[in-house]
DOMARFI-603197 format. One record per residue (C-alpha): z, x, y. Coordinates in steps of 0.001 Angstrom, whole numbers, plus 500000, padded with zeros to 6 digits. Layout:
ZXY;...
//
This chain:
832235754236829930;829797752914832560;829728749104832514;826437747534833554;825955743932834600;822798742146833710;821830738670835174;819072736971833105;817370733619832971;817821733366829247;818996735366826274;815443736597825592;815276737869829222;818655739568828750;817482741289825537;814603742826827357;816701744097830306;819571745461828138;817191747284825684;815251748783828601;818286750255830301;820791750852827537;818779750914824390;819018748749821209;822502750088820351;824184748920823479;827721747393823344;828033743941824850;831470743443826441;831248740044827997;828781737108828265;829256734159830524;827227731225831985;826652731365835729;826763728014837467;823379726463838169;822176724366841149;822685720664840918;822269719713837264;820068722641836274;821063725257833738;822391728447835262;821614731993834444;823673734114832069;825594737231832999;825982740015830477;828216742993830749;827262745922828473;827443749736828227;825687752388826319;827030753285822892;829654755952822654;828154758579820329;830447759271817374;829413762215815232;828608761172811715;830792763722809735;830649764292806133;827502762380805213;828247762650801415;829860759335801378;830223757033798285;830306759726795598;833736758417794482;833408754733794208;835506751645793191;838866753125792391;841060750058791726;844622749498790689;843892749922787039;846709750570784498;847727754215783983;845486755812781324;842532753699782053;839625756017783102;838425755603786591;835558757250788552;838050759517790162;839252760684786828;835734761939785951;834978763792789116;834469767554788994;837122769718790370;835222770117793663;835232768234796964;832090767977799169;832688768837802820;829498768764804725;826372770122802948;828132772747800943;830760771949798181;833955773872798378;835211774713794921;838950774648794404;840285778170794483;841509779132790966;845102780268790896;845088783997789876;846837784677786645;849288787051788325;850339784291790703;850763781793787822;853053784210786004;854981785398788993;858661784375789487;859179781449791836;861475783670793970;858560785895794809;855628783435795224;856436780018796910;855417777060794796;852296775238795843;853126771742797027;850727769051797973;851498768432801549;848097766465801803;849824763664799899;852214763203802815;849388763416805184;847404760666803517;850447758406803421;851218759024807102;847739757747808101;848195754446806163;847299755139802571;849515753482799953;851161756063797571;848962755144794601;845744755696796523;847074758672798472;847849760298795041;844462759618793683;842721760994796748;844946763972796966;844225765006793378;840676766054794733;842138768047797718;843408771608797256;847177771717797340;848644773575800359;851641775799800879;854133774494803332;853935774185806207;850816772054806320;848123773483808526;845358771807810499;842880773975808563;843488771625805639;842002768618807450;838425769233806407;839209768956802633;841296765855803199;838407764340805287;835981765256802535;837884763422799827;838346760363801970;834611760313802948;833733760615799244;835636757431798470;834061755395801345;831938752473799965;828774751872801907;827913748083802139;824764746796800532;821827745916802723;821832742310803971;818812739897803755;816580740348806788;815586736694807163;816920733298806239;820426734125804918;823572732190805752;826525734425806697;829693732589805605;832931733799807124;836102733240805106;839691734352805274;843319733435806075;844292731442809103;844425733772812170;842459736457810531;839888736340813330;836974734823811407;835495732787814354;835834735789816744;834056737965814240;831285735401813823;830831735198817624;830621738941817934;828144739343815095;826165736406816572;826006738182819926;824693741413818378;822106739524816427;820863737325819340;821472739291822521;820789742775821212;818665742078818158;816512739355819783;816812737284816548;816932733495816381;820099731960814914;821876728838814113;825561728136813698;827284725679811469;830867724772812489;832084722990809379;835261721370808317;837052722365805218;840270721162803679;841354721040807305;839475720218810480;837592723009812313;838834722910815836;837083725991817100;835560724605820379;835348728060821841;832624728778819256;830503725965820524;830974727010824115;829860730646823240;826876729380821303;825873727159824344;825942730256826604;823693732110824012;821375729050823623;822152728894819872;822285725458818270;825479724330816515;825633721848813746;828751720118812570;827466719299809042;825266721013806461;822494718345806049;819151719849807355;816589720605804716;815191723281807018;818653724698807572;817605728339807732;814429728130809769;816167730662812108;816335734286811289;819967733972810355;822555731333809919;826269731730810579;828845729504808929;832314729088810350;834977727546808065;838610726918808697;841078729511807449;842556729069803979;845911730297802748;845082732492799743;848215731362797863;847237727694798014;845369727252794741;844064723827795645;842722724997798960;841028727991797400;839315725758794765;838046723466797553;836774726453799424;834970727888796461;833313724486795801;832145724236799438;830660727761799442;829090727065796088;827347723913797604;826085726033800482;824765728531798061;822694725821796320;820799725177799537;820245728756800907;820918732418800290;824482732970801123;826351736241802038;830120735738802006;832123737990804403;835924738235804115;837713738729807410;841011740672807084;843608741219809837;844311745070810013;847826744379811539;849062742920808201;850795745012805708;848552746718803167;850126744733800313;849283741489802065;845735742618802776;845209743463799179;846669740193797975;844369738248800327;841230740283799391;841840739979795644;842561736288795853;839366735482797811;837239737811795646;838544736157792531;836926732803793557;834112733682795816;831166736074795632;832552738242798445;829907740706799738;832052742819802032;835001742882804349;835205742689808125;838454744246809411;839794742619812623;842679743307815068;842218747005814783;843499747368818347;846860746284816975;846928748923814097;847036752679814749;846881753643811143;843110753175810279;843706754988806982;844856751603805691;841217750716805338;841006752872802250;843627750682800588;841228747817800830;838251749608799384;840133751550796743;842136748431795702;839195745991795621;836033747808795210;834676745887798255;832927747741801124;833822747261804821;830914746247806921;832212745811810456;835170746902812513;836518744404815079;839109744826817875;840278742430820459;840023738638820634;837517738464823349;833979737266822603;832019739383822100;834340742405822444;834338745500820289;832408745058817023;830783748049815363;829476748952811957;832057750622809731;831109754121808781;833217756907807325;832420759179810275;833543756592812910;836818755789810983;837653759365810120;837063760481813796;839545757830814881;842036758767812115;841997762461812900;841516762182816628;842669765378818281;843217767195815018;
//
């Protein structure tokens, strides 16, 4: 990774310089305000690098969608899938078991056991979701072999939920989640992508909720980017900018009163502008906790998608499938680190699978 440093008079000037040298997909690592002379505003310094090209493997994503924790016996999308799994452009049919093998004594032919189930659980899938995915992967004879990986990747890619397109102009992006999930950091990173790389205008609302919003770091970051920050939602022309970003205090999902207050506040915002609600979830939490959070927020809010944070603290990225299969919600961004802006990339099946099966 070759880190480049850009010094610019303004964010608009930085956009031009970064795009010219690194392209529109550059990764911004750090932004800071340089001291000015006397009382004048200083320049900004941006550190960025070119994107690391991750091969987009298995483009046939989203063919098995919205598999949730439904009771046993309830039909799901997975139950209706043909007995094939798509790996790349060519479907690989399951090999039918020859009649002679089926009738052979167990002492002569070793029984086929699904080692892929253990593989899926080892990368973070809960048993219920590992079992459902493994049903669509050919069983293997022990020992498990690396040659089985393509079929496992194919089944995982097929269950990946692509997020819906977002409004291009005038939408308010509302960030919700539990305390400490990383909402403000995720907002700051997305804001940086939008303003410093996308060249778009933006406005930020740092609002109080049932508790006060004490995120002064967000205001400082916005000042560096030249983005206005409001402490109340009062303006009639609230979304004159290309995009609005709304920061709200974290809410404990088990607090029914706090959740009702949050739902009312987001509903009030939605009466003034088009709102897209993004749920931020900490990847370092246990899967059961992540699912409990996601389901609680989705029950009272029109959650559009999930942003997964703290991925640098969690090696088992397979846990992301628990969120999707257990809620039916897509994952839009992957975030790592607590620095602003830091690592913040679009979530794709190829990117996640490459991380999960790195070196295999």
